KOLGU-4560 file (N, C-alpha, C; in nm, 3 decimals, padded with zeros to 5 digits):
<recs>
<n_xx: -01.474 n_yy: 03.095 n_zz: -03.556 ca_xx: -01.346 ca_yy: 03.040 ca_zz: -03.482 c_xx: -01.367 c_yy: 03.033 c_zz: -03.342 mol: A seq: 1 type: MET>
<n_xx: -01.410 n_yy: 03.137 n_zz: -03.273 ca_xx: -01.401 ca_yy: 03.130 ca_zz: -03.130 c_xx: -01.506 c_yy: 03.009 c_zz: -03.082 mol: A seq: 2 type: LYS>
<n_xx: -01.620 n_yy: 02.995 n_zz: -03.166 ca_xx: -01.670 ca_yy: 02.866 ca_zz: -03.144 c_xx: -01.596 c_yy: 02.749 c_zz: -03.138 mol: A seq: 3 type: LYS>
<n_xx: -01.516 n_yy: 02.711 n_zz: -03.222 ca_xx: -01.426 ca_yy: 02.622 ca_zz: -03.243 c_xx: -01.339 c_yy: 02.614 c_zz: -03.127 mol: A seq: 4 type: ILE>
<n_xx: -01.279 n_yy: 02.715 n_zz: -03.090 ca_xx: -01.214 ca_yy: 02.731 ca_zz: -02.963 c_xx: -01.269 c_yy: 02.688 c_zz: -02.845 mol: A seq: 5 type: TYR>
<n_xx: -01.415 n_yy: 02.740 n_zz: -02.834 ca_xx: -01.501 ca_yy: 02.709 ca_zz: -02.709 c_xx: -01.506 c_yy: 02.550 c_zz: -02.701 mol: A seq: 6 type: THR>
<n_xx: -01.560 n_yy: 02.496 n_zz: -02.803 ca_xx: -01.582 ca_yy: 02.372 ca_zz: -02.787 c_xx: -01.467 c_yy: 02.267 c_zz: -02.752 mol: A seq: 7 type: VAL>
<n_xx: -01.331 n_yy: 02.306 n_zz: -02.818 ca_xx: -01.232 ca_yy: 02.228 ca_zz: -02.794 c_xx: -01.189 c_yy: 02.227 c_zz: -02.651 mol: A seq: 8 type: PHE>
<n_xx: -01.206 n_yy: 02.370 n_zz: -02.596 ca_xx: -01.162 ca_yy: 02.396 ca_zz: -02.448 c_xx: -01.271 c_yy: 02.306 c_zz: -02.380 mol: A seq: 9 type: PHE>
<n_xx: -01.401 n_yy: 02.308 n_zz: -02.395 ca_xx: -01.506 ca_yy: 02.246 ca_zz: -02.328 c_xx: -01.458 c_yy: 02.071 c_zz: -02.324 mol: A seq: 10 type: VAL>
<n_xx: -01.434 n_yy: 02.024 n_zz: -02.465 ca_xx: -01.397 ca_yy: 01.867 ca_zz: -02.471 c_xx: -01.283 c_yy: 01.844 c_zz: -02.383 mol: A seq: 11 type: LEU>
<n_xx: -01.180 n_yy: 01.937 n_zz: -02.366 ca_xx: -01.044 ca_yy: 01.909 ca_zz: -02.309 c_xx: -01.101 c_yy: 01.896 c_zz: -02.157 mol: A seq: 12 type: LEU>
<n_xx: -01.161 n_yy: 02.002 n_zz: -02.101 ca_xx: -01.209 ca_yy: 01.991 ca_zz: -01.965 c_xx: -01.287 c_yy: 01.850 c_zz: -01.933 mol: A seq: 13 type: LEU>
<n_xx: -01.375 n_yy: 01.826 n_zz: -02.002 ca_xx: -01.448 ca_yy: 01.690 ca_zz: -02.000 c_xx: -01.355 c_yy: 01.571 c_zz: -01.983 mol: A seq: 14 type: ILE>
<n_xx: -01.250 n_yy: 01.588 n_zz: -02.085 ca_xx: -01.164 ca_yy: 01.467 ca_zz: -02.091 c_xx: -01.072 c_yy: 01.450 c_zz: -01.976 mol: A seq: 15 type: SER>
<n_xx: -01.045 n_yy: 01.597 n_zz: -01.926 ca_xx: -00.960 ca_yy: 01.585 ca_zz: -01.795 c_xx: -01.027 c_yy: 01.550 c_zz: -01.676 mol: A seq: 16 type: CYS>
<n_xx: -01.164 n_yy: 01.556 n_zz: -01.668 ca_xx: -01.208 ca_yy: 01.528 ca_zz: -01.561 c_xx: -01.265 c_yy: 01.376 c_zz: -01.561 mol: A seq: 17 type: SER>
<n_xx: -01.295 n_yy: 01.324 n_zz: -01.678 ca_xx: -01.311 ca_yy: 01.162 ca_zz: -01.695 c_xx: -01.181 c_yy: 01.103 c_zz: -01.656 mol: A seq: 18 type: VAL>
<n_xx: -01.063 n_yy: 01.115 n_zz: -01.682 ca_xx: -00.926 ca_yy: 01.083 ca_zz: -01.625 c_xx: -00.937 c_yy: 01.099 c_zz: -01.477 mol: A seq: 19 type: LYS>
<n_xx: -00.959 n_yy: 01.205 n_zz: -01.415 ca_xx: -00.934 ca_yy: 01.203 ca_zz: -01.300 c_xx: -01.023 c_yy: 01.097 c_zz: -01.185 mol: A seq: 20 type: GLU>
<n_xx: -01.152 n_yy: 01.084 n_zz: -01.247 ca_xx: -01.262 ca_yy: 01.004 ca_zz: -01.162 c_xx: -01.197 c_yy: 00.845 c_zz: -01.220 mol: A seq: 21 type: THR>
<n_xx: -01.151 n_yy: 00.799 n_zz: -01.317 ca_xx: -01.084 ca_yy: 00.692 ca_zz: -01.362 c_xx: -00.972 c_yy: 00.647 c_zz: -01.256 mol: A seq: 22 type: GLU>
<n_xx: -00.944 n_yy: 00.747 n_zz: -01.211 ca_xx: -00.768 ca_yy: 00.700 ca_zz: -01.136 c_xx: -00.824 c_yy: 00.637 c_zz: -01.023 mol: A seq: 23 type: LYS>
<n_xx: -00.766 n_yy: 00.549 n_zz: -00.977 ca_xx: -00.779 ca_yy: 00.487 ca_zz: -00.842 c_xx: -00.693 c_yy: 00.537 c_zz: -00.753 mol: A seq: 24 type: GLU>
<n_xx: -00.744 n_yy: 00.537 n_zz: -00.602 ca_xx: -00.656 ca_yy: 00.615 ca_zz: -00.511 c_xx: -00.562 c_yy: 00.538 c_zz: -00.425 mol: A seq: 25 type: PRO>
<n_xx: -00.559 n_yy: 00.397 n_zz: -00.478 ca_xx: -00.461 ca_yy: 00.303 ca_zz: -00.432 c_xx: -00.374 c_yy: 00.237 c_zz: -00.536 mol: A seq: 26 type: VAL>
<n_xx: -00.232 n_yy: 00.185 n_zz: -00.499 ca_xx: -00.172 ca_yy: 00.137 ca_zz: -00.593 c_xx: -00.209 c_yy: -00.012 c_zz: -00.613 mol: A seq: 27 type: VAL>
<n_xx: -00.256 n_yy: -00.074 n_zz: -00.715 ca_xx: -00.278 ca_yy: -00.185 ca_zz: -00.744 c_xx: -00.152 c_yy: -00.299 c_zz: -00.755 mol: A seq: 28 type: GLN>
<n_xx: -00.167 n_yy: -00.444 n_zz: -00.729 ca_xx: -00.054 ca_yy: -00.492 ca_zz: -00.769 c_xx: -00.071 c_yy: -00.539 c_zz: -00.927 mol: A seq: 29 type: HIS>
<n_xx: 00.034 n_yy: -00.595 n_zz: -00.986 ca_xx: 00.038 ca_yy: -00.590 ca_zz: -01.137 c_xx: -00.093 c_yy: -00.709 c_zz: -01.184 mol: A seq: 30 type: GLN>
<n_xx: -00.097 n_yy: -00.816 n_zz: -01.130 ca_xx: -00.214 ca_yy: -00.912 ca_zz: -01.163 c_xx: -00.332 c_yy: -00.867 c_zz: -01.079 mol: A seq: 31 type: ASP>
<n_xx: -00.461 n_yy: -00.883 n_zz: -01.130 ca_xx: -00.557 ca_yy: -00.863 ca_zz: -01.062 c_xx: -00.643 c_yy: -00.980 c_zz: -01.024 mol: A seq: 32 type: ASN>
<n_xx: -00.576 n_yy: -01.078 n_zz: -00.996 ca_xx: -00.648 ca_yy: -01.223 ca_zz: -00.977 c_xx: -00.624 c_yy: -01.212 c_zz: -00.836 mol: A seq: 33 type: THR>
<n_xx: -00.750 n_yy: -01.243 n_zz: -00.766 ca_xx: -00.757 ca_yy: -01.265 ca_zz: -00.620 c_xx: -00.697 c_yy: -01.390 c_zz: -00.563 mol: A seq: 34 type: SER>
<n_xx: -00.665 n_yy: -01.402 n_zz: -00.459 ca_xx: -00.600 ca_yy: -01.499 ca_zz: -00.388 c_xx: -00.695 c_yy: -01.588 c_zz: -00.318 mol: A seq: 35 type: SER>
<n_xx: -00.642 n_yy: -01.713 n_zz: -00.293 ca_xx: -00.758 ca_yy: -01.826 ca_zz: -00.240 c_xx: -00.809 c_yy: -01.762 c_zz: -00.118 mol: A seq: 36 type: PRO>
<n_xx: -00.723 n_yy: -01.686 n_zz: -00.032 ca_xx: -00.766 ca_yy: -01.620 ca_zz: 00.095 c_xx: -00.865 c_yy: -01.548 c_zz: 00.094 mol: A seq: 37 type: ALA>
<n_xx: -00.877 n_yy: -01.438 n_zz: -00.006 ca_xx: -00.951 ca_yy: -01.338 ca_zz: -00.041 c_xx: -01.087 c_yy: -01.415 c_zz: -00.064 mol: A seq: 38 type: VAL>
<n_xx: -01.065 n_yy: -01.492 n_zz: -00.170 ca_xx: -01.200 ca_yy: -01.551 ca_zz: -00.216 c_xx: -01.266 c_yy: -01.639 c_zz: -00.099 mol: A seq: 39 type: GLU>
<n_xx: -01.166 n_yy: -01.711 n_zz: 00.011 ca_xx: -01.280 ca_yy: -01.768 ca_zz: 00.091 c_xx: -01.333 c_yy: -01.696 c_zz: 00.205 mol: A seq: 40 type: SER>
<n_xx: -01.270 n_yy: -01.587 n_zz: 00.216 ca_xx: -01.315 ca_yy: -01.465 ca_zz: 00.312 c_xx: -01.437 c_yy: -01.417 c_zz: 00.254 mol: A seq: 41 type: GLN>
<n_xx: -01.445 n_yy: -01.407 n_zz: 00.143 ca_xx: -01.567 ca_yy: -01.322 ca_zz: 00.062 c_xx: -01.644 c_yy: -01.420 c_zz: 00.031 mol: A seq: 42 type: GLN>
<n_xx: -01.661 n_yy: -01.541 n_zz: 00.076 ca_xx: -01.751 ca_yy: -01.661 ca_zz: 00.043 c_xx: -01.807 c_yy: -01.679 c_zz: 00.193 mol: A seq: 43 type: SER>
<n_xx: -01.769 n_yy: -01.626 n_zz: 00.304 ca_xx: -01.818 ca_yy: -01.624 ca_zz: 00.408 c_xx: -01.748 c_yy: -01.762 c_zz: 00.521 mol: A seq: 44 type: GLY>
<n_xx: -01.653 n_yy: -01.790 n_zz: 00.463 ca_xx: -01.581 ca_yy: -01.890 ca_zz: 00.546 c_xx: -01.527 c_yy: -01.820 c_zz: 00.655 mol: A seq: 45 type: ALA>
<n_xx: -01.504 n_yy: -01.921 n_zz: 00.782 ca_xx: -01.465 ca_yy: -01.873 ca_zz: 00.922 c_xx: -01.327 c_yy: -01.775 c_zz: 00.919 mol: A seq: 46 type: GLN>
<n_xx: -01.327 n_yy: -01.672 n_zz: 00.993 ca_xx: -01.218 ca_yy: -01.610 ca_zz: 00.961 c_xx: -01.094 c_yy: -01.674 c_zz: 01.080 mol: A seq: 47 type: SER>
<n_xx: -00.957 n_yy: -01.668 n_zz: 01.040 ca_xx: -00.864 ca_yy: -01.698 ca_zz: 01.132 c_xx: -00.741 c_yy: -01.622 c_zz: 01.142 mol: A seq: 48 type: LEU>
<n_xx: -00.818 n_yy: -01.511 n_zz: 01.137 ca_xx: -00.714 ca_yy: -01.388 ca_zz: 01.166 c_xx: -00.694 c_yy: -01.352 c_zz: 01.310 mol: A seq: 49 type: LEU>
<n_xx: -00.575 n_yy: -01.309 n_zz: 01.374 ca_xx: -00.554 ca_yy: -01.274 ca_zz: 01.488 c_xx: -00.499 c_yy: -01.123 c_zz: 01.481 mol: A seq: 50 type: THR>
<n_xx: -00.476 n_yy: -01.059 n_zz: 01.608 ca_xx: -00.417 ca_yy: -00.914 ca_zz: 01.619 c_xx: -00.312 c_yy: -00.933 c_zz: 01.560 mol: A seq: 51 type: LYS>
<n_xx: -00.216 n_yy: -01.028 n_zz: 01.571 ca_xx: -00.084 ca_yy: -01.055 ca_zz: 01.513 c_xx: -00.063 c_yy: -01.029 c_zz: 01.385 mol: A seq: 52 type: GLU>
<n_xx: -00.173 n_yy: -01.074 n_zz: 01.322 ca_xx: -00.166 ca_yy: -01.042 ca_zz: 01.146 c_xx: -00.177 c_yy: -00.904 c_zz: 01.139 mol: A seq: 53 type: ASP>
<n_xx: -00.269 n_yy: -00.841 n_zz: 01.183 ca_xx: -00.285 ca_yy: -00.701 ca_zz: 01.141 c_xx: -00.201 c_yy: -00.574 c_zz: 01.211 mol: A seq: 54 type: ILE>
<n_xx: -00.137 n_yy: -00.630 n_zz: 01.312 ca_xx: -00.043 ca_yy: -00.535 ca_zz: 01.384 c_xx: 00.108 c_yy: -00.493 c_zz: 01.293 mol: A seq: 55 type: LYS>
<n_xx: 00.133 n_yy: -00.364 n_zz: 01.283 ca_xx: 00.241 ca_yy: -00.324 ca_zz: 01.198 c_xx: 00.208 c_yy: -00.199 c_zz: 01.149 mol: A seq: 56 type: GLY>
<n_xx: 00.311 n_yy: -00.161 n_zz: 01.056 ca_xx: 00.307 ca_yy: -00.029 ca_zz: 00.975 c_xx: 00.247 c_yy: -00.046 c_zz: 00.858 mol: A seq: 57 type: ILE>
<n_xx: 00.149 n_yy: 00.039 n_zz: 00.806 ca_xx: 00.062 ca_yy: -00.003 ca_zz: 00.686 c_xx: 00.085 c_yy: 00.148 c_zz: 00.593 mol: A seq: 58 type: TRP>
<n_xx: 00.071 n_yy: 00.136 n_zz: 00.470 ca_xx: 00.074 ca_yy: 00.220 ca_zz: 00.368 c_xx: -00.044 c_yy: 00.199 c_zz: 00.280 mol: A seq: 59 type: THR>
<n_xx: -00.071 n_yy: 00.295 n_zz: 00.228 ca_xx: -00.183 ca_yy: 00.285 ca_zz: 00.093 c_xx: -00.132 c_yy: 00.306 c_zz: -00.040 mol: A seq: 60 type: SER>
<n_xx: -00.012 n_yy: 00.346 n_zz: -00.007 ca_xx: 00.048 ca_yy: 00.376 ca_zz: -00.155 c_xx: 00.039 c_yy: 00.519 c_zz: -00.216 mol: A seq: 61 type: GLY>
<n_xx: -00.076 n_yy: 00.600 n_zz: -00.134 ca_xx: -00.080 ca_yy: 00.736 ca_zz: -00.207 c_xx: 00.015 c_yy: 00.853 c_zz: -00.156 mol: A seq: 62 type: GLU>
<n_xx: 00.084 n_yy: 00.817 n_zz: -00.053 ca_xx: 00.217 ca_yy: 00.902 ca_zz: -00.050 c_xx: 00.348 c_yy: 00.818 c_zz: -00.008 mol: A seq: 63 type: SER>
<n_xx: 00.437 n_yy: 00.880 n_zz: 00.014 ca_xx: 00.545 ca_yy: 00.812 ca_zz: 00.032 c_xx: 00.585 c_yy: 00.753 c_zz: 00.185 mol: A seq: 64 type: GLU>
<n_xx: 00.486 n_yy: 00.830 n_zz: 00.248 ca_xx: 00.471 ca_yy: 00.806 ca_zz: 00.401 c_xx: 00.369 c_yy: 00.678 c_zz: 00.439 mol: A seq: 65 type: ASN>
<n_xx: 00.377 n_yy: 00.639 n_zz: 00.569 ca_xx: 00.316 ca_yy: 00.569 ca_zz: 00.631 c_xx: 00.167 c_yy: 00.614 c_zz: 00.663 mol: A seq: 66 type: ALA>
<n_xx: 00.075 n_yy: 00.508 n_zz: 00.646 ca_xx: -00.104 ca_yy: 00.559 ca_zz: 00.655 c_xx: -00.114 c_yy: 00.584 c_zz: 00.821 mol: A seq: 67 type: SER>
<n_xx: -00.091 n_yy: 00.459 n_zz: 00.865 ca_xx: -00.103 ca_yy: 00.428 ca_zz: 01.042 c_xx: -00.021 c_yy: 00.285 c_zz: 01.067 mol: A seq: 68 type: PHE>
<n_xx: -00.010 n_yy: 00.288 n_zz: 01.206 ca_xx: 00.078 ca_yy: 00.189 ca_zz: 01.243 c_xx: -00.039 c_yy: 00.138 c_zz: 01.373 mol: A seq: 69 type: ASN>
<n_xx: -00.073 n_yy: -00.006 n_zz: 01.352 ca_xx: -00.169 ca_yy: -00.060 ca_zz: 01.411 c_xx: -00.061 c_yy: -00.136 c_zz: 01.553 mol: A seq: 70 type: ILE>
<n_xx: -00.095 n_yy: -00.099 n_zz: 01.672 ca_xx: -00.021 ca_yy: -00.163 ca_zz: 01.762 c_xx: -00.115 c_yy: -00.240 c_zz: 01.862 mol: A seq: 71 type: GLU>
<n_xx: -00.070 n_yy: -00.288 n_zz: 01.975 ca_xx: -00.153 ca_yy: -00.375 ca_zz: 02.051 c_xx: -00.290 c_yy: -00.322 c_zz: 02.065 mol: A seq: 72 type: GLU>
<n_xx: -00.317 n_yy: -00.212 n_zz: 02.143 ca_xx: -00.445 ca_yy: -00.173 ca_zz: 02.160 c_xx: -00.483 c_yy: -00.023 c_zz: 02.101 mol: A seq: 73 type: ASP>
<n_xx: -00.385 n_yy: -00.006 n_zz: 02.027 ca_xx: -00.411 ca_yy: 00.143 ca_zz: 01.949 c_xx: -00.375 c_yy: 00.164 c_zz: 01.814 mol: A seq: 74 type: SER>
<n_xx: -00.438 n_yy: 00.256 n_zz: 01.724 ca_xx: -00.391 ca_yy: 00.264 ca_zz: 01.610 c_xx: -00.353 c_yy: 00.437 c_zz: 01.597 mol: A seq: 75 type: ILE>
<n_xx: -00.194 n_yy: 00.424 n_zz: 01.547 ca_xx: -00.163 ca_yy: 00.577 ca_zz: 01.541 c_xx: -00.160 c_yy: 00.608 c_zz: 01.405 mol: A seq: 76 type: LEU>
<n_xx: -00.257 n_yy: 00.716 n_zz: 01.364 ca_xx: -00.272 ca_yy: 00.756 ca_zz: 01.221 c_xx: -00.147 c_yy: 00.888 c_zz: 01.219 mol: A seq: 77 type: PHE>
<n_xx: -00.084 n_yy: 00.840 n_zz: 01.119 ca_xx: 00.086 ca_yy: 00.924 ca_zz: 01.088 c_xx: 00.039 c_yy: 01.049 c_zz: 01.055 mol: A seq: 78 type: VAL>
<n_xx: -00.041 n_yy: 01.099 n_zz: 00.977 ca_xx: -00.067 ca_yy: 01.202 ca_zz: 00.917 c_xx: -00.129 c_yy: 01.311 c_zz: 01.012 mol: A seq: 79 type: ASP>
<n_xx: -00.217 n_yy: 01.271 n_zz: 01.117 ca_xx: -00.242 ca_yy: 01.356 ca_zz: 01.223 c_xx: -00.187 c_yy: 01.321 c_zz: 01.373 mol: A seq: 80 type: THR>
<n_xx: -00.093 n_yy: 01.228 n_zz: 01.363 ca_xx: -00.023 ca_yy: 01.203 ca_zz: 01.489 c_xx: -00.128 c_yy: 01.162 c_zz: 01.613 mol: A seq: 81 type: PHE>
<n_xx: -00.233 n_yy: 01.129 n_zz: 01.554 ca_xx: -00.371 ca_yy: 01.077 ca_zz: 01.670 c_xx: -00.384 c_yy: 00.941 c_zz: 01.666 mol: A seq: 82 type: GLU>
<n_xx: -00.394 n_yy: 00.888 n_zz: 01.819 ca_xx: -00.392 ca_yy: 00.774 ca_zz: 01.874 c_xx: -00.552 c_yy: 00.721 c_zz: 01.874 mol: A seq: 83 type: TYR>
<n_xx: -00.584 n_yy: 00.615 n_zz: 01.838 ca_xx: -00.710 ca_yy: 00.569 ca_zz: 01.851 c_xx: -00.720 c_yy: 00.427 c_zz: 01.899 mol: A seq: 84 type: LEU>
<n_xx: -00.804 n_yy: 00.389 n_zz: 02.011 ca_xx: -00.817 ca_yy: 00.290 ca_zz: 02.091 c_xx: -00.906 c_yy: 00.178 c_zz: 01.961 mol: A seq: 85 type: LYS>
<n_xx: -00.868 n_yy: 00.055 n_zz: 01.984 ca_xx: -00.952 ca_yy: -00.044 ca_zz: 01.898 c_xx: -00.958 c_yy: -00.191 c_zz: 01.961 mol: A seq: 86 type: TYR>
<n_xx: -01.040 n_yy: -00.271 n_zz: 01.920 ca_xx: -01.073 ca_yy: -00.404 ca_zz: 01.972 c_xx: -01.070 c_yy: -00.496 c_zz: 01.812 mol: A seq: 87 type: GLU>
<n_xx: -01.020 n_yy: -00.621 n_zz: 01.847 ca_xx: -01.038 ca_yy: -00.684 ca_zz: 01.737 c_xx: -01.108 c_yy: -00.797 c_zz: 01.748 mol: A seq: 88 type: PHE>
<n_xx: -01.236 n_yy: -00.837 n_zz: 01.691 ca_xx: -01.329 ca_yy: -00.932 ca_zz: 01.716 c_xx: -01.309 c_yy: -01.016 c_zz: 01.570 mol: A seq: 89 type: ARG>
<n_xx: -01.285 n_yy: -01.155 n_zz: 01.588 ca_xx: -01.322 ca_yy: -01.203 ca_zz: 01.455 c_xx: -01.217 c_yy: -01.157 c_zz: 01.352 mol: A seq: 90 type: ASN>
<n_xx: -01.280 n_yy: -01.104 n_zz: 01.263 ca_xx: -01.231 ca_yy: -01.034 ca_zz: 01.152 c_xx: -01.265 c_yy: -00.877 c_zz: 01.138 mol: A seq: 91 type: ASP>
<n_xx: -01.319 n_yy: -00.818 n_zz: 01.256 ca_xx: -01.357 ca_yy: -00.719 ca_zz: 01.236 c_xx: -01.285 c_yy: -00.604 c_zz: 01.349 mol: A seq: 92 type: THR>
<n_xx: -01.229 n_yy: -00.477 n_zz: 01.292 ca_xx: -01.157 ca_yy: -00.395 ca_zz: 01.378 c_xx: -01.264 c_yy: -00.307 c_zz: 01.432 mol: A seq: 93 type: LEU>
<n_xx: -01.247 n_yy: -00.284 n_zz: 01.566 ca_xx: -01.366 ca_yy: -00.180 ca_zz: 01.624 c_xx: -01.291 c_yy: -00.046 c_zz: 01.660 mol: A seq: 94 type: ILE>
<n_xx: -01.292 n_yy: 00.073 n_zz: 01.621 ca_xx: -01.265 ca_yy: 00.182 ca_zz: 01.687 c_xx: -01.340 c_yy: 00.221 c_zz: 01.788 mol: A seq: 95 type: TYR>
<n_xx: -01.274 n_yy: 00.236 n_zz: 01.921 ca_xx: -01.357 ca_yy: 00.293 ca_zz: 02.012 c_xx: -01.296 c_yy: 00.450 c_zz: 02.045 mol: A seq: 96 type: LEU>
<n_xx: -01.406 n_yy: 00.510 n_zz: 02.102 ca_xx: -01.399 ca_yy: 00.636 ca_zz: 02.179 c_xx: -01.451 c_yy: 00.648 c_zz: 02.321 mol: A seq: 97 type: ASP>
<n_xx: -01.351 n_yy: 00.644 n_zz: 02.420 ca_xx: -01.370 ca_yy: 00.626 ca_zz: 02.559 c_xx: -01.439 c_yy: 00.512 c_zz: 02.543 mol: A seq: 98 type: ASP>
<n_xx: -01.380 n_yy: 00.390 n_zz: 02.518 ca_xx: -01.429 ca_yy: 00.239 ca_zz: 02.514 c_xx: -01.588 c_yy: 00.231 c_zz: 02.457 mol: A seq: 99 type: ASN>
<n_xx: -01.628 n_yy: 00.331 n_zz: 02.365 ca_xx: -01.754 ca_yy: 00.308 ca_zz: 02.306 c_xx: -01.729 c_yy: 00.276 c_zz: 02.166 mol: A seq: 100 type: ILE>
<n_xx: -01.782 n_yy: 00.184 n_zz: 02.121 ca_xx: -01.755 ca_yy: 00.147 ca_zz: 01.950 c_xx: -01.819 c_yy: 00.279 c_zz: 01.863 mol: A seq: 101 type: PRO>
<n_xx: -01.762 n_yy: 00.335 n_zz: 01.764 ca_xx: -01.801 ca_yy: 00.419 ca_zz: 01.680 c_xx: -01.790 c_yy: 00.376 c_zz: 01.552 mol: A seq: 102 type: PHE>
<n_xx: -01.718 n_yy: 00.279 n_zz: 01.504 ca_xx: -01.675 ca_yy: 00.245 ca_zz: 01.339 c_xx: -01.635 c_yy: 00.111 c_zz: 01.343 mol: A seq: 103 type: PHE>
<n_xx: -01.658 n_yy: 00.039 n_zz: 01.251 ca_xx: -01.630 ca_yy: -00.097 ca_zz: 01.220 c_xx: -01.577 c_yy: -00.136 c_zz: 01.092 mol: A seq: 104 type: LYS>
<n_xx: -01.441 n_yy: -00.185 n_zz: 01.083 ca_xx: -01.419 ca_yy: -00.235 ca_zz: 00.947 c_xx: -01.362 c_yy: -00.349 c_zz: 00.941 mol: A seq: 105 type: ILE>
<n_xx: -01.412 n_yy: -00.455 n_zz: 00.844 ca_xx: -01.402 ca_yy: -00.589 ca_zz: 00.828 c_xx: -01.240 c_yy: -00.627 c_zz: 00.736 mol: A seq: 106 type: ARG>
<n_xx: -01.186 n_yy: -00.716 n_zz: 00.825 ca_xx: -01.016 ca_yy: -00.752 ca_zz: 00.743 c_xx: -01.075 c_yy: -00.872 c_zz: 00.655 mol: A seq: 107 type: VAL>
<n_xx: -01.063 n_yy: -00.840 n_zz: 00.551 ca_xx: -01.083 ca_yy: -00.958 ca_zz: 00.461 c_xx: -00.962 c_yy: -01.051 c_zz: 00.435 mol: A seq: 108 type: ILE>
<n_xx: -00.838 n_yy: -00.967 n_zz: 00.431 ca_xx: -00.731 ca_yy: -01.059 ca_zz: 00.430 c_xx: -00.615 c_yy: -00.967 c_zz: 00.500 mol: A seq: 109 type: LYS>
<n_xx: -00.511 n_yy: -01.057 n_zz: 00.574 ca_xx: -00.412 ca_yy: -01.008 ca_zz: 00.622 c_xx: -00.294 c_yy: -01.113 c_zz: 00.646 mol: A seq: 110 type: ALA>
<n_xx: -00.180 n_yy: -01.074 n_zz: 00.555 ca_xx: -00.077 ca_yy: -01.158 ca_zz: 00.561 c_xx: 00.071 c_yy: -01.077 c_zz: 00.593 mol: A seq: 111 type: ASP>
<n_xx: 00.158 n_yy: -01.125 n_zz: 00.582 ca_xx: 00.297 ca_yy: -01.051 ca_zz: 00.578 c_xx: 00.331 c_yy: -00.926 c_zz: 00.531 mol: A seq: 112 type: LYS>
<n_xx: 00.272 n_yy: -00.920 n_zz: 00.413 ca_xx: 00.270 ca_yy: -00.780 ca_zz: 00.325 c_xx: 00.158 c_yy: -00.702 c_zz: 00.305 mol: A seq: 113 type: ASP>
<n_xx: 00.041 n_yy: -00.765 n_zz: 00.317 ca_xx: -00.079 ca_yy: -00.673 ca_zz: 00.266 c_xx: -00.176 c_yy: -00.694 c_zz: 00.355 mol: A seq: 114 type: SER>
<n_xx: -00.291 n_yy: -00.596 n_zz: 00.343 ca_xx: -00.405 ca_yy: -00.576 ca_zz: 00.457 c_xx: -00.520 c_yy: -00.545 c_zz: 00.352 mol: A seq: 115 type: LEU>
<n_xx: -00.620 n_yy: -00.638 n_zz: 00.378 ca_xx: -00.731 ca_yy: -00.557 ca_zz: 00.271 c_xx: -00.834 c_yy: -00.531 c_zz: 00.354 mol: A seq: 116 type: VAL>
<n_xx: -00.893 n_yy: -00.436 n_zz: 00.357 ca_xx: -00.994 ca_yy: -00.391 ca_zz: 00.458 c_xx: -01.166 c_yy: -00.338 c_zz: 00.397 mol: A seq: 117 type: LEU>
<n_xx: -01.223 n_yy: -00.377 n_zz: 00.467 ca_xx: -01.382 ca_yy: -00.329 ca_zz: 00.391 c_xx: -01.482 c_yy: -00.285 c_zz: 00.471 mol: A seq: 118 type: SER>
<n_xx: -01.548 n_yy: -00.183 n_zz: 00.421 ca_xx: -01.686 ca_yy: -00.126 ca_zz: 00.518 c_xx: -01.784 c_yy: -00.088 c_zz: 00.401 mol: A seq: 119 type: ASN>
<n_xx: -01.885 n_yy: 00.001 n_zz: 00.464 ca_xx: -01.964 ca_yy: 00.052 ca_zz: 00.358 c_xx: -01.914 c_yy: 00.126 c_zz: 00.272 mol: A seq: 120 type: GLU>
<n_xx: -01.815 n_yy: 00.222 n_zz: 00.279 ca_xx: -01.763 ca_yy: 00.283 ca_zz: 00.168 c_xx: -01.657 c_yy: 00.202 c_zz: 00.052 mol: A seq: 121 type: ASP>
<n_xx: -01.626 n_yy: 00.095 n_zz: 00.088 ca_xx: -01.601 ca_yy: 00.015 ca_zz: -00.024 c_xx: -01.451 c_yy: -00.070 c_zz: 00.057 mol: A seq: 122 type: GLY>
<n_xx: -01.388 n_yy: -00.118 n_zz: -00.058 ca_xx: -01.261 ca_yy: -00.205 ca_zz: -00.023 c_xx: -01.117 c_yy: -00.104 c_zz: -00.024 mol: A seq: 123 type: ILE>
<n_xx: -01.034 n_yy: -00.114 n_zz: 00.084 ca_xx: -00.894 ca_yy: -00.070 ca_zz: 00.106 c_xx: -00.800 c_yy: -00.150 c_zz: 00.104 mol: A seq: 124 type: ARG>
<n_xx: -00.704 n_yy: -00.115 n_zz: 00.022 ca_xx: -00.599 ca_yy: -00.225 ca_zz: 00.006 c_xx: -00.468 c_yy: -00.167 c_zz: 00.085 mol: A seq: 125 type: ARG>
<n_xx: -00.400 n_yy: -00.229 n_zz: 00.144 ca_xx: -00.284 ca_yy: -00.156 ca_zz: 00.202 c_xx: -00.165 c_yy: -00.255 c_zz: 00.207 mol: A seq: 126 type: LEU>
<n_xx: -00.046 n_yy: -00.170 n_zz: 00.213 ca_xx: 00.097 ca_yy: -00.295 ca_zz: 00.220 c_xx: 00.183 c_yy: -00.272 c_zz: 00.345 mol: A seq: 127 type: TRP>
<n_xx: 00.252 n_yy: -00.336 n_zz: 00.364 ca_xx: 00.328 ca_yy: -00.319 ca_zz: 00.497 c_xx: 00.430 c_yy: -00.230 c_zz: 00.470 mol: A seq: 128 type: ARG>
<n_xx: 00.451 n_yy: -00.111 n_zz: 00.536 ca_xx: 00.541 ca_yy: -00.019 ca_zz: 00.511 c_xx: 00.674 c_yy: -00.055 c_zz: 00.540 mol: A seq: 129 type: PHE>
<n_xx: 00.764 n_yy: -00.034 n_zz: 00.446 ca_xx: 00.897 ca_yy: -00.067 ca_zz: 00.466 c_xx: 00.997 c_yy: 00.063 c_zz: 00.439 mol: A seq: 130 type: LYS>
<n_xx: 01.076 n_yy: 00.098 n_zz: 00.534 ca_xx: 01.167 ca_yy: 00.205 ca_zz: 00.529 c_xx: 01.253 c_yy: 00.224 c_zz: 00.394 mol: A seq: 131 type: ASP>
</recs>
């Protein structure tokens, strides 16, 4: 009888760990279709994004708070209340430390209510934060 309980307990632990890894850290929109803007960006088309497109307060949906605020020349990370200088060239956000680039992230899509970023860690989807 003890073996049966042990087997069920192990199966329970395994099933819980599988569910945790399957969860996505960001909130997805209802439809999983990609927009023509994203498809054209991914196909290598020339970017028409400007700094004005990415400026604003953005959230990943992981919490009820904003994730960061992109301002004219800096990004405020809300959770740490830390400002970081940046440059925006073509479709790339370049983080600066003492005017030395140390991190780059590509902007795949930016419109009035969504921002999609990509780097070697994967794709991150954000939404404009509304009070």
